[in-house]
N, C-alpha and C positions, 0 to 999 in steps of 0.2 A: 243326880238329877232323875226325878221320877218321870217315866215315860207317860204320855197321855193315854187315856183308856180307850179301848175299843171292845165292843161285844160282837162276837161272831156266832152265827147259828147255822149249822150244817147238818147233813143227814140225807137219808133216801127221799125219793119223791113220795108224797102222800103221808108223811108222818106229823105234819103240823108245824113246820118251821115258820111259815108266815104268821100263823096264829100266835105263836110264842113271841115273835118279834113285835107284833102289834101290842100284845098284852104287856110286855116289858116297857115298850115306849110309853104306853099310857101311864104305867106306874111312875116312870121317871118324870112325867110332866108335873108330878107333885114334889119333885126335888128329892135329893139324897140328904139324909140327916147329917147336919154339920158339914155339908160339902158345897162346892161351888156349882155342881152340875144340876141343871134343871131342864128337863125335856130331852127328846131324842129324835133322830132322823133315821130312816131305814134306807139302806143302800142295797140294791138288788145285785146278787151274785149268781144269777141264773142266765146261762148263755143264750137261752131261747127267749127269755122275757125282755131282753134289750130291744126286741123288734116291735115296731109300731103295729097297732091293730092285732088281729089274730089272737085275741085275748083268751079264747076258749082252748085252742090247741096248745098254747103255752101256759095255761093254768095261772094267769095273772089274778091277783086278788082284786075283786071288783072295787071300784071307787067307794061304793056304799058300805063296804066292809073294812075300809082302812081307818075308820074312826078319826079322821082328820089328821092322821100322822103323815108327814111328808115322805114320799117314796122317790128315790133317785135312781138314775141309770136304768130306767124301765120305759120301754116303748119309744125309744128315740132313734132307732136305726131302721133303715128300710129293708124289707125282705130281699134276700139275695146279696145283701151287703155283708162283707166279712168284718168281724170284730174280734180281735184276738186278745189273749190274756194280757199282753204288755200294754195294750191300749186301755183295757179295763182297769188295770192296776193304777195307771197314771190318772185316769179320770176319778177313780175311787179316792186316791190320795188327796186330790184337790177338794173333793166334797168333804172328806174327813177333816181336813184343815179348817175349812169354813165352818163346819159344825162345832169344832172345838173352840173356835174364836167366839162363837155364840154361847159358850158354856153349856153345850148340849152333847149328848152321847151318841156317837155313830153306831148303829147296829147293822152289821153286814149279814145278809141272809140269802141263802140259795143253795142249789144242789150241785153247782159246778165247783167241786171241792178244790180242784187245783188252782182256780182263780183265788180262792180264799187263802190257800196255802202260800201262794206267791205274794199276796198282800201282807200276810202276817210275818213271813220269814223271807226277807230280801236276800235270797241266796244268789248264787252265780247266775242262774238263768234269768231271774228277775232283773238283776242289774243289767244284764245284756239287753233285755227287753226295753228297759227304761231308757237306755242310752242309744239303742240302735233301731228299735222298731216303732216306737210310739209315733214319731213324726212321719214315718213311712217315706223317708228320704235318704236313709243311709244306704250305701252301696252293698249289694250282695257280694260276698267274698269271691275273689277271682277264681279260687280253686273250685268253688261250688258252681260258678257260672260254667266253667269248663266241663264239670261233671254232668250238669244238666244238659249241656249241648250235645253230649255223647249218648244220652239216653235214647233207646229205641222208642218208637211211637207208643207202644203199649205201656211202657213204664212211665213215659211222660204224661200220658193220660191218667195213669194211676196216681201220680204225684199231684195232678190238678184236682183229683177227686178222691182224696183219702177217706176211708170209711170213718163214720162217727165212732164206732165201737170196734175193738179188735175182733176179727173173725175167729171162729173155732178152728183150730188146726185139724181136728178130727173130722169135723163136718165139712169144712171148706179148705182142704189142704192146698188146692191150687191157688186160691186167693192168698192164703197165709204165705206160701212160698214166693208169690209175686211180690208181696210187701217186703219180704226179706231180701230178695234180689234187688229191689229198688234201693233199700238202705245200703246194701253192699256196693252198689254202683256209686252212691253219693258219699258214703262215709265208711269205708272198709274197716278202719280201726275199731269203730263202735259196733258195727255189724258183727265183727268177729267175736264180740263178747257174748252174743246171744245165740241161742239155738233158734232155728227158723220157726219152731213151733211155739216159741214164747212171743206170741203176737202182741201182747200188751206192751212189752218193752220195745219191740220193733216199731210198733205204731207210734208210741210216745216219742221215740227218737226221730222219726220222720216228722212229727208235728213240731218238734223243736227246730228242725231245719226250715219248715215252712214259716214258723212264727218269727224266727230271728234272721233268716237269710244267711245263716252260718252253719257250719258243721258242728255237731256236739263236741267232736274231738278238738276242734279249734278253741271252743269256749273252755273246755276242761283244761287244756294246756295253758291258756292265757290267764285264767282266773282261779286256778286250783289253790293258790297260796293266799287268796284274799280272805281276810276275816270279816265277818259281817255281824251286825247287831240287829235285834228285833226292832221294828219300827214303832210298835206300840206295846203297851201293857195290855195284853189281850185276854179276855175271858171268853172261852169257846164252849158253847153248848152243842153237844153232838147227839142228836135225837135218834132213837132206835125203836123199831117195832119188829117183832118176830114175824117171819114169812107167812105163817098161817093167818095171823091177824091182818097183816098188811095186804096180802093178795086179794082177799075179799073186798077190802076197801078200794083197792085199785080197780078191780073189775066194775064196781059200782060207779067209780069216777068216770070210767070210759062211757058207760051207759048214760050218765048224766051229761057228759060232754056232747054226745050225739043229740040228746033232747034239747040242749041249749043252742044248737046250730053249728056243730062241728063241720058237717058236710058243706055248708055254705062257705065257711072259711077256707076249707080245702079247695073248693072250686075257684075261689078268688086267688089262691096261691097258684093254682094251675094256670089261670089266665095270665097272671103276671109272668110266670115262668115261660109261657109260650111266646111272649113278645120278644122280638130281636133286640139285643142290647149291644151297641157298639163298644169296642174296647176304648177305655178312656184315653184321650189324646194327651192328657196331662201326666201320664205315667212316665217316670224316669226310665231311660233305657237300661240303666244298671240296677233297677229295682227288682225285687223278687216277683212282684206282680207283672212287670213287663216281660220278664223271662217266660213266665207261665202263659201270659196272654198271647204270646207269639204263636202258641200252639192251639189255643182254644179261646172261645168267647167266654162270656160270663158263665161261671159254673154254678148251677143251681143245686148242687149237693152241699153248698156252703150255707151258712146262716140258718135262717128259720126253716129252710127246706130239710134240715136234719131232724126236725121235730118228729116225735113218734106220732104216727097217724098219716102223715103225708105219703110215705112210701106204701103203707099198708092199704090205703084206700085208692091208690093211683089207678089200679086196674079197674076197680068198680066205677070210678068217676069218669074214666076214659072210654068205657064201653058204650057203644051206640045203643045197646039194649041191655042194661044191667039187670041181673036177676036177683031175687031174694037170696038165693043160695050164695051168690058171690058176695052180697052184702054181709050175710052172716059170717062168711069166711073172713072178710075184712075186719069185722068187729073182733072176732076171736084172735086174728093176727095182731091187732092193736093191743088187746089185753095181754097177749103173750109177750109182746115187745115191752109193754109197760112193766110187767112183772120181772122180766129179765133185766131191764134197766135198773129197777129198784134193788134187785139182788146184787148187782155189780157195785152199787154205792155202799160205802161203809157207814155204820150208824152207831147210836149210843143208848139213850134211855128208852125203855119200853113204853109204848103208847097203849092206852086202853080206856075203859069207861071212867077211870079216876084221873082224868087229865089234870084237874086242878091240884090234886094231892101229889101225884107222882111227878108232874112236870112243872106246871106254872108256879106253884108255891115254892118248890125247891129252887127253881130258877130265880125267883124274886129274892129269896133269902141270900142266895149265893151272890147275886148282883149287888145287893146292899153291902155285903162284906167286901166285895171286890172294890167298889167305889169308895168305901170308907177305909181302905188300906188295911183291913183286918185279915187274919189268916184264913185261907180257904181250906175246905175239906179235901182230903186226898180223893181224887176221882175214883180210885179203885174201891173205896169204902162206901160209895153211894148206893150200890146195888150189886147183886150177883151178876146181873147182865153186864154192868159196867166193868166189873172185875174180869169177866171173860173176854169182853170185846177189846179192852184196853191193854191186856197183858201182851207184852212184846216177846214173841218166841225167838225170833232171829233178827239181829240188827245187821243191815247191809255193811259190808266191809269194803266194797268197791263201787264204782259208778253204777247208779241205778237211775234211769230217766225219771222215775217218780220222785226221787229225792233230790234230783239235780235242778 
């Protein structure tokens, strides 16, 4: 049985993922030679673009530039509302099924790569999400409840406000060690696998705990023998731009966002965040949310408040008499954060002045071959950059939260 097709587009911020998605969708409206597929829908896989409004800070494609292509899972959550990978996977699956029924191709695009990963590869973690977290009604494991109840106030506060990105152990050793201590308190078997300075793996393990309401070690033991199959026959385009090319573009993007009204959106976010929000009375007593809510009210480090720009401009917008110097510093901080974020995201094909030749035309040819069930080129042969970026130097031989 041939799996149904899915196109995924991922890569760093600012490389043109949305542009390519729209161009491919437009091409597919003319149909695939000799095939059943005609038309396409775009499914957002950016964790910030799921939030309503705030189009500038989240870099949503304006309606006027979407060329009439349907965009799904975009702008439907309220600021401050948490929306985790398991929920997105379930929502995306439903839209993909509806799209296939209409003989159209789903195109998933966004910079939240681990969302796409768990959609494409239904591994142990995704299975756990689908069965345990999407409905937000499954009980948190009893062992985890006890572990959370024993946390000192500082670590409980940290659990409620995990950082969006792993801190540098060199620059922020205290924060890095606090994250490690938190993981040690909640899941010692997994924590013992990592050095406290490996903040990426430590933070990812903590996010698994928050997203599933279970210890990673529990999921490993329960599902380690389960064999899984891919959900779809997926064609993945992984866009890449070298840092010198990308950084200038990102700086210009920040300047353009400010001209378009970024500060107004940030002020609106601050206003929303300043309003008292009661803890939901509908929360189950044994849910992860209820356990955390017992220690704090709504946490505005969640959701759209993690967007680059909110934290950087907070001091300027909160000041009773903000100065030009503080404004310029905030702009530079936002540019720096944007460049750092792009650097952390992994990417594929080089962007440049010859977009049509190097990206669009190649992508369209490969898409035709994919949907016509013809052989695809070896990704390593597409360019020197592809060969360098896609070469696997070391394969993990034991549990890694990025692969789990």
